[in-house]
N, C-alpha and C positions, 0 to 999 in steps of 0.2 A: 254572398253578397250581406248575410245575416252577421250583424255585430260591426259591419265596416262604415264608417263614417263618410256621409258622401256630401261634396261642399254645396253650399247655400246657391252658389252660380250654376252648378249643374242642374239641382233642382230647379231652378228658375226657367232653365230651358226646356224642361221635358214638357210642359205644357203648350210650348210653340211645336216642337216636334209632334205632338199629338194632334193640334190644329193642322199642321201641314199634311201628315199623312191621312188624316180624314180627308182633307181636300182631294188627295191623290186617289184615295178610294172612290171619291164621288165622280171622278174622273176616268175611272176605269182602269188605272194603273196598277198593274200585279207587282213589280219590283223596280228597284231603284238603287242606284248607285250613291255611295256617300259623296262623289263629285257632283251629281246632278241635284241632289238633295240641296247641297251648299249652295249652289247657284240659286235656288228658290228662297232659301232661307237667309242667305247673305252671312253664313256661317262657314268657317273653313272646313274642309272635308276631315282634315286631320282633329280639329276640334269635337266634330261629330262622332267619330270613330273612339276618340278618347271618353267623350260622354257617355257613348254606350257600352264601352267596355267596363265602366262601373259595375254594371248589370248583367253581364256576360257576353255582350258584344252583338250578338244575334244576326250578324252578317256573315255571308261566304265570300271568299276570295274569287274574283271572277264573276260572281251572281249578283254581289250586291244584297240588298235586303227585300225581304218579301214584305211588302207593304202592311198587307192586312194583319200578318203576324206580329210584324214590330207596333203597329198600332194597337193591337189587343195586349201585348205584354206591356206597352208604356202605360195603358189604361190600367192594368194590375196594379204597376209600381205607384202611379198615383191614387190607388185604391178607389178608382172610379166603377168599379165592379161591385162595391159596396154601398148600401144605402146609409145616409147621415143626414139625421133630422136636424133640421135648422129652423130659425125663427127670425123675425125681422123686427127690431125694435124702432119705432117711428114709421108711421105710415103718411108722412108727407110725399111731396111728389119723388125724391129719391127713392123711398121706401115703397111706394106703391109701383116705380118703375121696375124697381128689382123683382118684386112680386110677380110682376108681368113677364119676366123673362123665362119664358116657357123651357128654354134648353137646361134650365137647372136640372129637372127631373131627368133628362137624358143622360146627364152625368152622376146621378145618384144622389144629388141633393133634394131632399125631400122637405118642402115648404110646409111646416106644422102650423105656423101661426104668425100673426101681426099683432104688434101692440102700439097703442098710442094713450096721449092723455086727453084727446079732444072728443068729448063725449058725442059730438055730430057724427062720428065716425063709428059708433058702437052697431056691431053688428053688419054693418057693411061688410060684402064679400068681395074678394078680388081673385078671381079663378078659381072660385069656390073655399077660399081660406078666409074665415070670419076673423075681421078686425076686433081685437079685445081691448079691454082698459088694463092700465098700468097694474092696477090692484089685483088682478088676476095671473099676473107673470109669475109670481114665485111658486103658486101650486101648480101652475101651468108645465114649469119646466120640472119641477119634480116629477109628474106624473107621466111625463111625455118622452123621457130619454133623451133629450135635447143635447145634442153635440155642440152646434154652432150656432152662434148668435150675431146678426149683421147690425149695427149700431148705425142708425141714420138720424141721430139725435143731436142736439146741442151740446157742445163741448162741455158746458158747465154743470151738465147732467150725466156724462157719459162716464166719468170715472166711477161714480156712485153706482149706475145701473151694472157697469161691467163687474164692480166687487160682488153686487148682489148675485148676478149670474155665476160667477165662479163658484159662490159660497154653497149656491144650490145645484151644482154639478155641470154646469156648461163647462166644455174643455177647450174649446177654440173662439176667438172673437174675431169677426170681420168688421174691421174699424174704419168708418166712413168720417166719423166724428173727428174734428181738425183739434185733435189733443192727443198726447202720447198717454198711453195706460201702463201705470206701473202695476203689473199683477205678478204673481209667483211664476217661477221659471218653468213650471211643469204646463202654464197653460200657453196654447199656441195663438200667437196675434198675427194677422196679416192687417197691415195699415194701406188704405187708400185715401190718399190726401189727393184730392182733386185739384185744389187751388196750386198745390206744388207741381202738378203736372202742367199745368197751365204757365205756372211761371218760368219751367224748364222750355216750355215752347217759345215764352216770350224772349229767352235768352238766347236761343238758337236763331229765331227770326232775326233778331239785332245783328247777330254775328254774320248772317246770311247776307242782310241788307249793308252792312259795312263792307263786306267783301265785295258785292257786286254793285258799288256805287261807281258812277261815271267818273 
């Protein structure tokens, strides 16, 4: 697999495989065929086999997939056996909701700090992590090997903050700000535009309603 370029479409499906396999483990399922997995995930069995063959296959003909083994191996591919230090910029409702999501730690994402401009939040803690003021951000990033920063701040400040983070060693941005970030190519950006997701829902609801009009 080393040096082989994996398509983004395959990479985007890996977390779904991981989630479904985790649910199978919780249900006590030890092995599963690609056909049975496809029924659960609404992905064709052929697509599942093609996706997993990018990483070695993992299955045995006539046996299927060992659920625990496949779950573990996909976790390794996703880098979930390593710890990734992360911070959240913006401790409003969304930022605090993210900070309260305890599953981060189970996946190796270690929340090291939260930052905001509201002095009323100074030294407030969320699950033991202190909210700091933005003036402390640059030094904190430099001294704590921060890999990932989540931006839950207004779009008019997001670009400036993102550039400052990158200049101080942050390698990945989880962008909830409603703006695109023009960052160097070696910086990894994952955009999460909530309003765009709602607009997709709106479109599909309208199409559904039109299709089912009496």
